Steps between C-alpha positions, in 0.01 A plus 500: 500500500459795735470863388535804728449854374623805691450855376780743583553862414564500125502124442323174578683182601353165396677218685449152359590175677485139384462391139372702206353250258194453280286435808611798707591759236135613449496633860823691437359628171189627679714680758725665241216597267304655788804726557516573126132592505579754775792622286755432773811698408754251638442136588786310662462122489701325771590143396721423801288200609428354155601137459388450138356691206372362170411664170155605621665697780740665257206583270321663794794736555529578128129583480516729803813672365338567162188644660703717736718630217184624326454761774873544583479289817802298614514135601811415699600152610720445807670225699492248216630157609781364284298217343223744408757749364630225272157488334497879456851487350429201275194675357691834484232657719771624735554762228129592491413526869649737756658253744652612832668334795270651762177692554705800612705501179185482289321769701796736467546454126 
């Protein structure tokens, strides 16, 4: 898995590529929680290049969302591949997370 973080005016984009599983999710967790520690107002997670996600990856997003909600931060997820979106829908997390079609849509919301 590869993680790139880019700070923009008003939001930070975290782009993730590869697979998010029990072996790689700790690195993603560290990245997201470091942004939470800084109280980032808006974090946009770009999943465009994700091939697979398991329950540990989903748990990482839920944990970050909960911690961000505590200080009124927003976690937005964008460019979700169809097979990953199926997991969000099956678990009803598509109703919990703010999911957008593009970084621009998320940044402007």
